[in-house]
C-alpha positions as CSV (number, residue, x, y, z in Angstrom):
1,M,155.4,134.9,204.1
2,T,156.1,136.7,200.5
3,P,155.9,140.4,201.1
4,I,152.6,141.7,198.7
5,T,152.9,145.6,198.5
6,V,150.0,147.6,197.2
7,K,152.1,148.4,194.7
8,S,152.0,144.5,193.9
9,G,148.4,144.2,194.4
10,I,146.8,146.7,192.5
11,L,149.0,145.5,189.4
12,L,147.6,142.1,189.8
13,M,143.8,143.5,189.9
14,L,144.1,145.5,186.7
15,C,146.3,142.0,185.4
16,C,142.8,140.3,186.2
17,I,140.5,143.1,184.8
18,T,142.5,143.3,181.4
19,A,142.2,139.6,181.5
20,I,138.4,139.6,181.9
21,A,138.4,142.1,179.1
22,G,140.2,139.7,177.0
23,V,138.0,136.6,177.4
24,G,134.6,138.8,177.2
25,S,136.3,139.9,174.0
26,V,136.8,136.6,172.3
27,F,133.5,135.3,173.7
28,E,132.1,138.5,172.0
29,L,133.8,138.0,168.7
30,S,132.5,134.0,168.6
31,S,129.0,135.1,168.8
32,G,128.6,136.5,165.5
33,E,127.6,140.0,166.6
34,P,129.3,142.1,169.4
35,E,127.7,144.6,171.1
36,L,130.8,147.1,170.7
37,G,130.7,146.1,167.1
38,S,133.9,143.8,165.6
39,L,136.1,146.6,164.7
40,T,135.9,148.3,168.9
41,T,136.0,144.6,170.3
42,G,138.7,143.2,168.3
43,I,140.9,146.3,169.3
44,I,140.0,146.0,172.7
45,L,141.1,142.0,172.5
46,A,144.2,143.2,170.6
47,G,145.5,145.5,173.5
48,S,143.8,143.5,176.7
49,L,146.5,140.4,175.8
50,P,149.9,142.3,176.0
51,L,148.3,144.4,178.9
52,T,147.8,141.5,180.7
53,A,151.5,140.2,180.1
54,V,152.7,143.4,181.0
55,L,151.0,144.0,184.1
56,F,151.7,140.4,185.3
57,W,155.3,140.4,185.1
58,A,155.4,144.2,186.6
59,A,153.4,142.6,189.5
60,V,156.2,139.6,189.7
61,Q,158.9,141.8,189.6
62,D,157.9,143.8,192.5
63,T,157.3,140.7,194.5
64,K,160.8,139.7,193.6
65,A,162.1,142.9,194.3
66,N,160.6,143.2,198.1
67,Q,161.6,139.7,198.7
68,Q,165.2,140.5,198.6
69,K,164.9,143.2,201.5
């Protein structure tokens, strides 16, 4: 069994939250009139995509580091 630490769990939780924000932003932008405005929604989308990737990568790296212990 792979040891998952609290740090890995928190990173994965944040990864899921940012991924949901990205998907929600896409739906809001495709609806025509986003509730927060196009600029704000676009900024959320632009920030959530790389942040999701970085958080996922960090969670995987933490899990790999704990496997070697």
